[in-house]
PDB file of N, CA, C, O and CB in Angstrom:
ATOM      1  N   MET A   1     -20.006 -64.735  24.082  1.00  0.00           N
ATOM      2  CA  MET A   1     -20.697 -65.901  24.558  1.00  0.00           C
ATOM      3  C   MET A   1     -21.594 -65.500  25.726  1.00  0.00           C
ATOM      4  O   MET A   1     -21.148 -64.846  26.669  1.00  0.00           O
ATOM      5  CB  MET A   1     -19.700 -67.003  24.968  1.00  0.00           C
ATOM      6  N   ARG A   2     -22.804 -65.881  25.653  1.00  0.00           N
ATOM      7  CA  ARG A   2     -23.766 -65.558  26.692  1.00  0.00           C
ATOM      8  C   ARG A   2     -23.768 -66.650  27.759  1.00  0.00           C
ATOM      9  O   ARG A   2     -23.853 -67.838  27.450  1.00  0.00           O
ATOM     10  CB  ARG A   2     -25.172 -65.380  26.092  1.00  0.00           C
ATOM     11  N   THR A   3     -23.673 -66.221  29.029  1.00  0.00           N
ATOM     12  CA  THR A   3     -23.679 -67.149  30.152  1.00  0.00           C
ATOM     13  C   THR A   3     -24.480 -66.529  31.288  1.00  0.00           C
ATOM     14  O   THR A   3     -24.405 -65.321  31.513  1.00  0.00           O
ATOM     15  CB  THR A   3     -22.228 -67.491  30.611  1.00  0.00           C
ATOM     16  N   THR A   4     -25.225 -67.324  31.984  1.00  0.00           N
ATOM     17  CA  THR A   4     -25.967 -66.847  33.142  1.00  0.00           C
ATOM     18  C   THR A   4     -25.217 -67.284  34.392  1.00  0.00           C
ATOM     19  O   THR A   4     -24.916 -68.464  34.571  1.00  0.00           O
ATOM     20  CB  THR A   4     -27.435 -67.386  33.144  1.00  0.00           C
ATOM     21  N   LEU A   5     -24.916 -66.304  35.265  1.00  0.00           N
ATOM     22  CA  LEU A   5     -24.186 -66.583  36.498  1.00  0.00           C
ATOM     23  C   LEU A   5     -24.907 -65.963  37.681  1.00  0.00           C
ATOM     24  O   LEU A   5     -25.576 -64.938  37.550  1.00  0.00           O
ATOM     25  CB  LEU A   5     -22.743 -66.055  36.412  1.00  0.00           C
ATOM     26  N   VAL A   6     -24.767 -66.587  38.819  1.00  0.00           N
ATOM     27  CA  VAL A   6     -25.235 -65.991  40.066  1.00  0.00           C
ATOM     28  C   VAL A   6     -23.984 -65.509  40.783  1.00  0.00           C
ATOM     29  O   VAL A   6     -23.155 -66.305  41.226  1.00  0.00           O
ATOM     30  CB  VAL A   6     -26.077 -67.018  40.954  1.00  0.00           C
ATOM     31  N   ILE A   7     -23.863 -64.180  40.890  1.00  0.00           N
ATOM     32  CA  ILE A   7     -22.656 -63.563  41.445  1.00  0.00           C
ATOM     33  C   ILE A   7     -23.029 -62.754  42.677  1.00  0.00           C
ATOM     34  O   ILE A   7     -24.046 -62.060  42.696  1.00  0.00           O
ATOM     35  CB  ILE A   7     -21.948 -62.662  40.391  1.00  0.00           C
ATOM     36  N   ASN A   8     -22.200 -62.853  43.698  1.00  0.00           N
ATOM     37  CA  ASN A   8     -22.392 -62.070  44.915  1.00  0.00           C
ATOM     38  C   ASN A   8     -22.398 -60.583  44.535  1.00  0.00           C
ATOM     39  O   ASN A   8     -21.406 -60.058  44.029  1.00  0.00           O
ATOM     40  CB  ASN A   8     -21.269 -62.382  45.975  1.00  0.00           C
ATOM     41  N   GLU A   9     -23.517 -59.921  44.784  1.00  0.00           N
ATOM     42  CA  GLU A   9     -23.702 -58.520  44.380  1.00  0.00           C
ATOM     43  C   GLU A   9     -22.698 -57.582  45.051  1.00  0.00           C
ATOM     44  O   GLU A   9     -22.249 -56.617  44.434  1.00  0.00           O
ATOM     45  CB  GLU A   9     -25.117 -58.068  44.708  1.00  0.00           C
ATOM     46  N   HIS A  10     -22.343 -57.857  46.306  1.00  0.00           N
ATOM     47  CA  HIS A  10     -21.383 -56.998  47.015  1.00  0.00           C
ATOM     48  C   HIS A  10     -19.998 -57.106  46.380  1.00  0.00           C
ATOM     49  O   HIS A  10     -19.301 -56.104  46.224  1.00  0.00           O
ATOM     50  CB  HIS A  10     -21.313 -57.379  48.514  1.00  0.00           C
ATOM     51  N   LEU A  11     -19.606 -58.326  46.015  1.00  0.00           N
ATOM     52  CA  LEU A  11     -18.309 -58.506  45.351  1.00  0.00           C
ATOM     53  C   LEU A  11     -18.289 -57.810  43.996  1.00  0.00           C
ATOM     54  O   LEU A  11     -17.307 -57.160  43.637  1.00  0.00           O
ATOM     55  CB  LEU A  11     -17.994 -60.002  45.179  1.00  0.00           C
ATOM     56  N   LEU A  12     -19.361 -57.948  43.258  1.00  0.00           N
ATOM     57  CA  LEU A  12     -19.434 -57.326  41.941  1.00  0.00           C
ATOM     58  C   LEU A  12     -19.359 -55.805  42.054  1.00  0.00           C
ATOM     59  O   LEU A  12     -18.672 -55.160  41.263  1.00  0.00           O
ATOM     60  CB  LEU A  12     -20.725 -57.742  41.223  1.00  0.00           C
ATOM     61  N   GLU A  13     -20.047 -55.239  43.012  1.00  0.00           N
ATOM     62  CA  GLU A  13     -19.999 -53.789  43.216  1.00  0.00           C
ATOM     63  C   GLU A  13     -18.603 -53.336  43.611  1.00  0.00           C
ATOM     64  O   GLU A  13     -18.135 -52.290  43.162  1.00  0.00           O
ATOM     65  CB  GLU A  13     -21.008 -53.364  44.284  1.00  0.00           C
ATOM     66  N   GLU A  14     -17.941 -54.116  44.447  1.00  0.00           N
ATOM     67  CA  GLU A  14     -16.586 -53.752  44.854  1.00  0.00           C
ATOM     68  C   GLU A  14     -15.634 -53.791  43.657  1.00  0.00           C
ATOM     69  O   GLU A  14     -14.782 -52.916  43.504  1.00  0.00           O
ATOM     70  CB  GLU A  14     -16.085 -54.695  45.964  1.00  0.00           C
ATOM     71  N   VAL A  15     -15.785 -54.807  42.818  1.00  0.00           N
ATOM     72  CA  VAL A  15     -14.967 -54.881  41.600  1.00  0.00           C
ATOM     73  C   VAL A  15     -15.237 -53.670  40.719  1.00  0.00           C
ATOM     74  O   VAL A  15     -14.304 -53.054  40.202  1.00  0.00           O
ATOM     75  CB  VAL A  15     -15.253 -56.190  40.818  1.00  0.00           C
ATOM     76  N   ARG A  16     -16.498 -53.331  40.547  1.00  0.00           N
ATOM     77  CA  ARG A  16     -16.841 -52.164  39.720  1.00  0.00           C
ATOM     78  C   ARG A  16     -16.212 -50.902  40.277  1.00  0.00           C
ATOM     79  O   ARG A  16     -15.675 -50.088  39.526  1.00  0.00           O
ATOM     80  CB  ARG A  16     -18.363 -51.992  39.629  1.00  0.00           C
ATOM     81  N   THR A  17     -16.276 -50.737  41.580  1.00  0.00           N
ATOM     82  CA  THR A  17     -15.720 -49.549  42.212  1.00  0.00           C
ATOM     83  C   THR A  17     -14.201 -49.495  42.073  1.00  0.00           C
ATOM     84  O   THR A  17     -13.641 -48.475  41.670  1.00  0.00           O
ATOM     85  CB  THR A  17     -16.108 -49.509  43.681  1.00  0.00           C
ATOM     86  N   LEU A  18     -13.552 -50.583  42.404  1.00  0.00           N
ATOM     87  CA  LEU A  18     -12.089 -50.610  42.375  1.00  0.00           C
ATOM     88  C   LEU A  18     -11.512 -50.542  40.960  1.00  0.00           C
ATOM     89  O   LEU A  18     -10.443 -49.971  40.748  1.00  0.00           O
ATOM     90  CB  LEU A  18     -11.594 -51.858  43.057  1.00  0.00           C
ATOM     91  N   SER A  19     -12.217 -51.122  40.007  1.00  0.00           N
ATOM     92  CA  SER A  19     -11.682 -51.165  38.637  1.00  0.00           C
ATOM     93  C   SER A  19     -12.113 -49.971  37.802  1.00  0.00           C
ATOM     94  O   SER A  19     -11.522 -49.696  36.758  1.00  0.00           O
ATOM     95  CB  SER A  19     -12.120 -52.439  37.949  1.00  0.00           C
ATOM     96  N   GLY A  20     -13.121 -49.272  38.249  1.00  0.00           N
ATOM     97  CA  GLY A  20     -13.630 -48.155  37.462  1.00  0.00           C
ATOM     98  C   GLY A  20     -14.533 -48.606  36.322  1.00  0.00           C
ATOM     99  O   GLY A  20     -14.841 -47.823  35.423  1.00  0.00           O
ATOM    100  N   ALA A  21     -14.955 -49.858  36.357  1.00  0.00           N
ATOM    101  CA  ALA A  21     -15.823 -50.397  35.311  1.00  0.00           C
ATOM    102  C   ALA A  21     -17.185 -49.714  35.367  1.00  0.00           C
ATOM    103  O   ALA A  21     -17.696 -49.405  36.443  1.00  0.00           O
ATOM    104  CB  ALA A  21     -15.978 -51.930  35.459  1.00  0.00           C
ATOM    105  N   ARG A  22     -17.760 -49.486  34.196  1.00  0.00           N
ATOM    106  CA  ARG A  22     -19.069 -48.839  34.131  1.00  0.00           C
ATOM    107  C   ARG A  22     -20.215 -49.845  34.105  1.00  0.00           C
ATOM    108  O   ARG A  22     -21.341 -49.525  34.488  1.00  0.00           O
ATOM    109  CB  ARG A  22     -19.145 -47.952  32.909  1.00  0.00           C
ATOM    110  N   THR A  23     -19.922 -51.057  33.653  1.00  0.00           N
ATOM    111  CA  THR A  23     -20.983 -52.065  33.561  1.00  0.00           C
ATOM    112  C   THR A  23     -20.568 -53.322  34.318  1.00  0.00           C
ATOM    113  O   THR A  23     -19.397 -53.511  34.647  1.00  0.00           O
ATOM    114  CB  THR A  23     -21.296 -52.404  32.077  1.00  0.00           C
ATOM    115  N   LYS A  24     -21.548 -54.173  34.587  1.00  0.00           N
ATOM    116  CA  LYS A  24     -21.260 -55.443  35.251  1.00  0.00           C
ATOM    117  C   LYS A  24     -20.380 -56.314  34.361  1.00  0.00           C
ATOM    118  O   LYS A  24     -19.447 -56.959  34.840  1.00  0.00           O
ATOM    119  CB  LYS A  24     -22.570 -56.184  35.603  1.00  0.00           C
ATOM    120  N   LYS A  25     -20.680 -56.329  33.073  1.00  0.00           N
ATOM    121  CA  LYS A  25     -19.894 -57.119  32.122  1.00  0.00           C
ATOM    122  C   LYS A  25     -18.433 -56.664  32.130  1.00  0.00           C
ATOM    123  O   LYS A  25     -17.519 -57.486  32.197  1.00  0.00           O
ATOM    124  CB  LYS A  25     -20.485 -57.000  30.698  1.00  0.00           C
ATOM    125  N   GLU A  26     -18.227 -55.362  32.062  1.00  0.00           N
ATOM    126  CA  GLU A  26     -16.868 -54.818  32.073  1.00  0.00           C
ATOM    127  C   GLU A  26     -16.145 -55.177  33.376  1.00  0.00           C
ATOM    128  O   GLU A  26     -14.953 -55.487  33.364  1.00  0.00           O
ATOM    129  CB  GLU A  26     -16.902 -53.288  31.889  1.00  0.00           C
ATOM    130  N   ALA A  27     -16.860 -55.134  34.481  1.00  0.00           N
ATOM    131  CA  ALA A  27     -16.270 -55.471  35.779  1.00  0.00           C
ATOM    132  C   ALA A  27     -15.827 -56.929  35.821  1.00  0.00           C
ATOM    133  O   ALA A  27     -14.727 -57.235  36.281  1.00  0.00           O
ATOM    134  CB  ALA A  27     -17.268 -55.195  36.908  1.00  0.00           C
ATOM    135  N   VAL A  28     -16.679 -57.821  35.344  1.00  0.00           N
ATOM    136  CA  VAL A  28     -16.353 -59.249  35.345  1.00  0.00           C
ATOM    137  C   VAL A  28     -15.164 -59.508  34.423  1.00  0.00           C
ATOM    138  O   VAL A  28     -14.262 -60.263  34.784  1.00  0.00           O
ATOM    139  CB  VAL A  28     -17.578 -60.097  34.903  1.00  0.00           C
ATOM    140  N   GLU A  29     -15.148 -58.897  33.243  1.00  0.00           N
ATOM    141  CA  GLU A  29     -14.042 -59.091  32.308  1.00  0.00           C
ATOM    142  C   GLU A  29     -12.727 -58.573  32.886  1.00  0.00           C
ATOM    143  O   GLU A  29     -11.687 -59.218  32.747  1.00  0.00           O
ATOM    144  CB  GLU A  29     -14.341 -58.393  30.982  1.00  0.00           C
ATOM    145  N   LYS A  30     -12.774 -57.409  33.535  1.00  0.00           N
ATOM    146  CA  LYS A  30     -11.561 -56.871  34.161  1.00  0.00           C
ATOM    147  C   LYS A  30     -11.061 -57.789  35.276  1.00  0.00           C
ATOM    148  O   LYS A  30      -9.857 -58.008  35.412  1.00  0.00           O
ATOM    149  CB  LYS A  30     -11.826 -55.464  34.719  1.00  0.00           C
ATOM    150  N   ALA A  31     -11.975 -58.317  36.062  1.00  0.00           N
ATOM    151  CA  ALA A  31     -11.591 -59.221  37.147  1.00  0.00           C
ATOM    152  C   ALA A  31     -10.955 -60.492  36.595  1.00  0.00           C
ATOM    153  O   ALA A  31      -9.964 -60.981  37.137  1.00  0.00           O
ATOM    154  CB  ALA A  31     -12.812 -59.573  38.011  1.00  0.00           C
ATOM    155  N   MET A  32     -11.525 -61.023  35.518  1.00  0.00           N
ATOM    156  CA  MET A  32     -10.961 -62.238  34.918  1.00  0.00           C
ATOM    157  C   MET A  32      -9.581 -61.974  34.331  1.00  0.00           C
ATOM    158  O   MET A  32      -8.670 -62.786  34.493  1.00  0.00           O
ATOM    159  CB  MET A  32     -11.894 -62.779  33.830  1.00  0.00           C
ATOM    160  N   LYS A  33      -9.424 -60.850  33.654  1.00  0.00           N
ATOM    161  CA  LYS A  33      -8.116 -60.501  33.073  1.00  0.00           C
ATOM    162  C   LYS A  33      -7.063 -60.332  34.169  1.00  0.00           C
ATOM    163  O   LYS A  33      -5.925 -60.777  34.016  1.00  0.00           O
ATOM    164  CB  LYS A  33      -8.223 -59.202  32.236  1.00  0.00           C
ATOM    165  N   GLU A  34      -7.444 -59.693  35.263  1.00  0.00           N
ATOM    166  CA  GLU A  34      -6.516 -59.502  36.387  1.00  0.00           C
ATOM    167  C   GLU A  34      -6.125 -60.844  37.001  1.00  0.00           C
ATOM    168  O   GLU A  34      -4.961 -61.066  37.333  1.00  0.00           O
ATOM    169  CB  GLU A  34      -7.148 -58.592  37.462  1.00  0.00           C
ATOM    170  N   PHE A  35      -7.099 -61.732  37.148  1.00  0.00           N
ATOM    171  CA  PHE A  35      -6.833 -63.064  37.686  1.00  0.00           C
ATOM    172  C   PHE A  35      -5.828 -63.801  36.802  1.00  0.00           C
ATOM    173  O   PHE A  35      -4.866 -64.386  37.301  1.00  0.00           O
ATOM    174  CB  PHE A  35      -8.143 -63.874  37.803  1.00  0.00           C
ATOM    175  N   ILE A  36      -6.055 -63.770  35.490  1.00  0.00           N
ATOM    176  CA  ILE A  36      -5.157 -64.437  34.542  1.00  0.00           C
ATOM    177  C   ILE A  36      -3.763 -63.832  34.604  1.00  0.00           C
ATOM    178  O   ILE A  36      -2.770 -64.560  34.626  1.00  0.00           O
ATOM    179  CB  ILE A  36      -5.711 -64.340  33.112  1.00  0.00           C
ATOM    180  N   ARG A  37      -3.681 -62.494  34.633  1.00  0.00           N
ATOM    181  CA  ARG A  37      -2.381 -61.810  34.697  1.00  0.00           C
ATOM    182  C   ARG A  37      -1.605 -62.221  35.946  1.00  0.00           C
ATOM    183  O   ARG A  37      -0.408 -62.498  35.879  1.00  0.00           O
ATOM    184  CB  ARG A  37      -2.574 -60.282  34.679  1.00  0.00           C
ATOM    185  N   ARG A  38      -2.290 -62.257  37.074  1.00  0.00           N
ATOM    186  CA  ARG A  38      -1.622 -62.622  38.326  1.00  0.00           C
ATOM    187  C   ARG A  38      -1.154 -64.076  38.330  1.00  0.00           C
ATOM    188  O   ARG A  38      -0.059 -64.371  38.810  1.00  0.00           O
ATOM    189  CB  ARG A  38      -2.555 -62.383  39.502  1.00  0.00           C
ATOM    190  N   ARG A  39      -1.962 -64.975  37.805  1.00  0.00           N
ATOM    191  CA  ARG A  39      -1.567 -66.391  37.755  1.00  0.00           C
ATOM    192  C   ARG A  39      -0.366 -66.590  36.837  1.00  0.00           C
ATOM    193  O   ARG A  39       0.542 -67.352  37.168  1.00  0.00           O
ATOM    194  CB  ARG A  39      -2.743 -67.265  37.277  1.00  0.00           C
ATOM    195  N   LYS A  40      -0.347 -65.921  35.697  1.00  0.00           N
ATOM    196  CA  LYS A  40       0.786 -66.022  34.775  1.00  0.00           C
ATOM    197  C   LYS A  40       2.051 -65.451  35.414  1.00  0.00           C
ATOM    198  O   LYS A  40       3.138 -66.007  35.258  1.00  0.00           O
ATOM    199  CB  LYS A  40       0.478 -65.286  33.455  1.00  0.00           C
ATOM    200  N   SER A  41       1.905 -64.351  36.126  1.00  0.00           N
ATOM    201  CA  SER A  41       3.046 -63.754  36.827  1.00  0.00           C
ATOM    202  C   SER A  41       3.587 -64.705  37.883  1.00  0.00           C
ATOM    203  O   SER A  41       4.799 -64.853  38.037  1.00  0.00           O
ATOM    204  CB  SER A  41       2.647 -62.420  37.474  1.00  0.00           C
ATOM    205  N   LYS A  42       2.681 -65.344  38.605  1.00  0.00           N
ATOM    206  CA  LYS A  42       3.097 -66.298  39.643  1.00  0.00           C
ATOM    207  C   LYS A  42       3.861 -67.466  39.027  1.00  0.00           C
ATOM    208  O   LYS A  42       4.866 -67.911  39.581  1.00  0.00           O
ATOM    209  CB  LYS A  42       1.873 -66.819  40.424  1.00  0.00           C
ATOM    210  N   LYS A  43       3.390 -67.962  37.886  1.00  0.00           N
ATOM    211  CA  LYS A  43       4.087 -69.054  37.218  1.00  0.00           C
ATOM    212  C   LYS A  43       5.502 -68.638  36.829  1.00  0.00           C
ATOM    213  O   LYS A  43       6.440 -69.426  36.950  1.00  0.00           O
ATOM    214  CB  LYS A  43       3.309 -69.506  35.982  1.00  0.00           C
ATOM    215  N   LEU A  44       5.653 -67.412  36.366  1.00  0.00           N
ATOM    216  CA  LEU A  44       6.992 -66.916  36.018  1.00  0.00           C
ATOM    217  C   LEU A  44       7.877 -66.827  37.259  1.00  0.00           C
ATOM    218  O   LEU A  44       9.050 -67.200  37.221  1.00  0.00           O
ATOM    219  CB  LEU A  44       6.898 -65.535  35.337  1.00  0.00           C
ATOM    220  N   LEU A  45       7.314 -66.336  38.347  1.00  0.00           N
ATOM    221  CA  LEU A  45       8.080 -66.230  39.591  1.00  0.00           C
ATOM    222  C   LEU A  45       8.481 -67.608  40.113  1.00  0.00           C
ATOM    223  O   LEU A  45       9.556 -67.773  40.689  1.00  0.00           O
ATOM    224  CB  LEU A  45       7.266 -65.481  40.655  1.00  0.00           C
ATOM    225  N   ASP A  46       7.615 -68.588  39.910  1.00  0.00           N
ATOM    226  CA  ASP A  46       7.924 -69.948  40.348  1.00  0.00           C
ATOM    227  C   ASP A  46       9.117 -70.539  39.593  1.00  0.00           C
ATOM    228  O   ASP A  46       9.763 -71.467  40.080  1.00  0.00           O
ATOM    229  CB  ASP A  46       6.704 -70.843  40.166  1.00  0.00           C
ATOM    230  N   LEU A  47       9.408 -70.005  38.410  1.00  0.00           N
ATOM    231  CA  LEU A  47      10.541 -70.481  37.613  1.00  0.00           C
ATOM    232  C   LEU A  47      11.877 -69.884  38.071  1.00  0.00           C
ATOM    233  O   LEU A  47      12.944 -70.323  37.642  1.00  0.00           O
ATOM    234  CB  LEU A  47      10.312 -70.150  36.148  1.00  0.00           C
ATOM    235  N   GLU A  48      11.800 -68.877  38.948  1.00  0.00           N
ATOM    236  CA  GLU A  48      13.019 -68.218  39.409  1.00  0.00           C
ATOM    237  C   GLU A  48      13.999 -69.241  39.983  1.00  0.00           C
ATOM    238  O   GLU A  48      13.653 -70.041  40.852  1.00  0.00           O
ATOM    239  CB  GLU A  48      12.687 -67.145  40.463  1.00  0.00           C
ATOM    240  N   GLY A  49      15.223 -69.191  39.474  1.00  0.00           N
ATOM    241  CA  GLY A  49      16.268 -70.093  39.930  1.00  0.00           C
ATOM    242  C   GLY A  49      16.247 -71.454  39.254  1.00  0.00           C
ATOM    243  O   GLY A  49      17.144 -72.269  39.470  1.00  0.00           O
ATOM    244  N   LYS A  50      15.226 -71.707  38.435  1.00  0.00           N
ATOM    245  CA  LYS A  50      15.115 -73.004  37.775  1.00  0.00           C
ATOM    246  C   LYS A  50      15.546 -72.944  36.306  1.00  0.00           C
ATOM    247  O   LYS A  50      15.774 -73.978  35.677  1.00  0.00           O
ATOM    248  CB  LYS A  50      13.687 -73.513  37.873  1.00  0.00           C
ATOM    249  N   VAL A  51      15.651 -71.754  35.779  1.00  0.00           N
ATOM    250  CA  VAL A  51      16.029 -71.571  34.385  1.00  0.00           C
ATOM    251  C   VAL A  51      17.386 -70.894  34.339  1.00  0.00           C
ATOM    252  O   VAL A  51      17.594 -69.857  34.970  1.00  0.00           O
ATOM    253  CB  VAL A  51      14.964 -70.741  33.615  1.00  0.00           C
ATOM    254  N   GLU A  52      18.292 -71.472  33.605  1.00  0.00           N
ATOM    255  CA  GLU A  52      19.628 -70.897  33.498  1.00  0.00           C
ATOM    256  C   GLU A  52      19.688 -70.010  32.258  1.00  0.00           C
ATOM    257  O   GLU A  52      19.410 -70.460  31.147  1.00  0.00           O
ATOM    258  CB  GLU A  52      20.714 -72.011  33.437  1.00  0.00           C
ATOM    259  N   LEU A  53      20.050 -68.760  32.460  1.00  0.00           N
ATOM    260  CA  LEU A  53      20.142 -67.818  31.355  1.00  0.00           C
ATOM    261  C   LEU A  53      21.566 -67.774  30.817  1.00  0.00           C
ATOM    262  O   LEU A  53      22.535 -67.861  31.572  1.00  0.00           O
ATOM    263  CB  LEU A  53      19.691 -66.417  31.797  1.00  0.00           C
ATOM    264  N   ALA A  54      21.672 -67.639  29.517  1.00  0.00           N
ATOM    265  CA  ALA A  54      22.986 -67.618  28.870  1.00  0.00           C
ATOM    266  C   ALA A  54      23.538 -66.202  28.750  1.00  0.00           C
ATOM    267  O   ALA A  54      24.631 -66.013  28.215  1.00  0.00           O
ATOM    268  CB  ALA A  54      22.901 -68.256  27.490  1.00  0.00           C
ATOM    269  N   CYS A  55      22.801 -65.203  29.238  1.00  0.00           N
ATOM    270  CA  CYS A  55      23.297 -63.823  29.174  1.00  0.00           C
ATOM    271  C   CYS A  55      22.955 -63.100  30.474  1.00  0.00           C
ATOM    272  O   CYS A  55      22.165 -63.579  31.288  1.00  0.00           O
ATOM    273  CB  CYS A  55      22.691 -63.067  27.950  1.00  0.00           C
ATOM    274  N   SER A  56      23.570 -61.945  30.641  1.00  0.00           N
ATOM    275  CA  SER A  56      23.364 -61.178  31.871  1.00  0.00           C
ATOM    276  C   SER A  56      22.081 -60.358  31.779  1.00  0.00           C
ATOM    277  O   SER A  56      21.486 -60.223  30.710  1.00  0.00           O
ATOM    278  CB  SER A  56      24.570 -60.255  32.145  1.00  0.00           C
ATOM    279  N   VAL A  57      21.673 -59.822  32.908  1.00  0.00           N
ATOM    280  CA  VAL A  57      20.480 -58.974  32.950  1.00  0.00           C
ATOM    281  C   VAL A  57      20.699 -57.736  32.079  1.00  0.00           C
ATOM    282  O   VAL A  57      19.784 -57.305  31.377  1.00  0.00           O
ATOM    283  CB  VAL A  57      20.145 -58.560  34.413  1.00  0.00           C
ATOM    284  N   ALA A  58      21.896 -57.167  32.118  1.00  0.00           N
ATOM    285  CA  ALA A  58      22.206 -55.987  31.306  1.00  0.00           C
ATOM    286  C   ALA A  58      22.052 -56.299  29.812  1.00  0.00           C
ATOM    287  O   ALA A  58      21.552 -55.473  29.049  1.00  0.00           O
ATOM    288  CB  ALA A  58      23.640 -55.490  31.603  1.00  0.00           C
ATOM    289  N   GLU A  59      22.482 -57.490  29.406  1.00  0.00           N
ATOM    290  CA  GLU A  59      22.335 -57.892  28.004  1.00  0.00           C
ATOM    291  C   GLU A  59      20.863 -58.053  27.632  1.00  0.00           C
ATOM    292  O   GLU A  59      20.451 -57.668  26.538  1.00  0.00           O
ATOM    293  CB  GLU A  59      23.093 -59.202  27.740  1.00  0.00           C
ATOM    294  N   LEU A  60      20.078 -58.620  28.535  1.00  0.00           N
ATOM    295  CA  LEU A  60      18.642 -58.769  28.284  1.00  0.00           C
ATOM    296  C   LEU A  60      17.971 -57.409  28.111  1.00  0.00           C
ATOM    297  O   LEU A  60      17.142 -57.228  27.219  1.00  0.00           O
ATOM    298  CB  LEU A  60      17.976 -59.542  29.431  1.00  0.00           C
ATOM    299  N   ILE A  61      18.330 -56.460  28.964  1.00  0.00           N
ATOM    300  CA  ILE A  61      17.758 -55.115  28.892  1.00  0.00           C
ATOM    301  C   ILE A  61      18.158 -54.450  27.585  1.00  0.00           C
ATOM    302  O   ILE A  61      17.338 -53.812  26.925  1.00  0.00           O
ATOM    303  CB  ILE A  61      18.213 -54.257  30.093  1.00  0.00           C
ATOM    304  N   SER A  62      19.412 -54.602  27.220  1.00  0.00           N
ATOM    305  CA  SER A  62      19.898 -54.029  25.963  1.00  0.00           C
ATOM    306  C   SER A  62      19.140 -54.600  24.768  1.00  0.00           C
ATOM    307  O   SER A  62      18.732 -53.855  23.877  1.00  0.00           O
ATOM    308  CB  SER A  62      21.401 -54.288  25.804  1.00  0.00           C
ATOM    309  N   ARG A  63      18.953 -55.908  24.748  1.00  0.00           N
ATOM    310  CA  ARG A  63      18.204 -56.547  23.662  1.00  0.00           C
ATOM    311  C   ARG A  63      16.765 -56.063  23.626  1.00  0.00           C
ATOM    312  O   ARG A  63      16.206 -55.822  22.556  1.00  0.00           O
ATOM    313  CB  ARG A  63      18.238 -58.068  23.812  1.00  0.00           C
ATOM    314  N   ARG A  64      16.178 -55.925  24.791  1.00  0.00           N
ATOM    315  CA  ARG A  64      14.783 -55.474  24.878  1.00  0.00           C
ATOM    316  C   ARG A  64      14.645 -54.062  24.315  1.00  0.00           C
ATOM    317  O   ARG A  64      13.675 -53.762  23.618  1.00  0.00           O
ATOM    318  CB  ARG A  64      14.285 -55.515  26.343  1.00  0.00           C
ATOM    319  N   ARG A  65      15.610 -53.197  24.613  1.00  0.00           N
ATOM    320  CA  ARG A  65      15.548 -51.827  24.099  1.00  0.00           C
ATOM    321  C   ARG A  65      15.657 -51.799  22.595  1.00  0.00           C
ATOM    322  O   ARG A  65      15.055 -50.940  21.950  1.00  0.00           O
ATOM    323  CB  ARG A  65      16.645 -50.977  24.708  1.00  0.00           C
ATOM    324  N   LYS A  66      16.408 -52.714  22.020  1.00  0.00           N
ATOM    325  CA  LYS A  66      16.529 -52.792  20.566  1.00  0.00           C
ATOM    326  C   LYS A  66      15.216 -53.263  19.952  1.00  0.00           C
ATOM    327  O   LYS A  66      14.810 -52.780  18.895  1.00  0.00           O
ATOM    328  CB  LYS A  66      17.679 -53.737  20.165  1.00  0.00           C
ATOM    329  N   ASP A  67      14.552 -54.213  20.621  1.00  0.00           N
ATOM    330  CA  ASP A  67      13.274 -54.729  20.116  1.00  0.00           C
ATOM    331  C   ASP A  67      12.140 -53.728  20.254  1.00  0.00           C
ATOM    332  O   ASP A  67      11.256 -53.648  19.401  1.00  0.00           O
ATOM    333  CB  ASP A  67      12.909 -55.999  20.842  1.00  0.00           C
ATOM    334  N   VAL A  68      12.177 -52.964  21.345  1.00  0.00           N
ATOM    335  CA  VAL A  68      11.114 -51.988  21.622  1.00  0.00           C
ATOM    336  C   VAL A  68      11.793 -50.647  21.874  1.00  0.00           C
ATOM    337  O   VAL A  68      12.025 -50.281  23.027  1.00  0.00           O
ATOM    338  CB  VAL A  68      10.218 -52.424  22.859  1.00  0.00           C
ATOM    339  N   PRO A  69      12.115 -49.907  20.808  1.00  0.00           N
ATOM    340  CA  PRO A  69      12.902 -48.672  20.953  1.00  0.00           C
ATOM    341  C   PRO A  69      12.222 -47.551  21.719  1.00  0.00           C
ATOM    342  O   PRO A  69      12.906 -46.672  22.243  1.00  0.00           O
ATOM    343  CB  PRO A  69      13.261 -48.168  19.617  1.00  0.00           C
ATOM    344  N   HIS A  70      10.889 -47.552  21.802  1.00  0.00           N
ATOM    345  CA  HIS A  70      10.193 -46.448  22.496  1.00  0.00           C
ATOM    346  C   HIS A  70      10.256 -46.563  24.010  1.00  0.00           C
ATOM    347  O   HIS A  70       9.784 -45.658  24.698  1.00  0.00           O
ATOM    348  CB  HIS A  70       8.744 -46.399  22.065  1.00  0.00           C
ATOM    349  N   ARG A  71      10.814 -47.628  24.558  1.00  0.00           N
ATOM    350  CA  ARG A  71      10.894 -47.781  26.012  1.00  0.00           C
ATOM    351  C   ARG A  71      12.191 -47.269  26.531  1.00  0.00           C
ATOM    352  O   ARG A  71      12.435 -47.316  27.736  1.00  0.00           O
ATOM    353  CB  ARG A  71      10.718 -49.220  26.419  1.00  0.00           C
TER     354      ARG A  71
END
């Protein structure tokens, strides 16, 4: 999707530098993905203590290893 934006050039350059992006488009996409990842992580952290688990952490880890054997 094509969109025209006015972006602070200094911020964009800093994103490019920190992310290793080669293009402006890649830099913006990486920044958006990072923003989304952080917000989703925060939502999960906000659930801490609000969700009751029916199994222990050790059981969760064991199940995860069965689902993803290469880890």
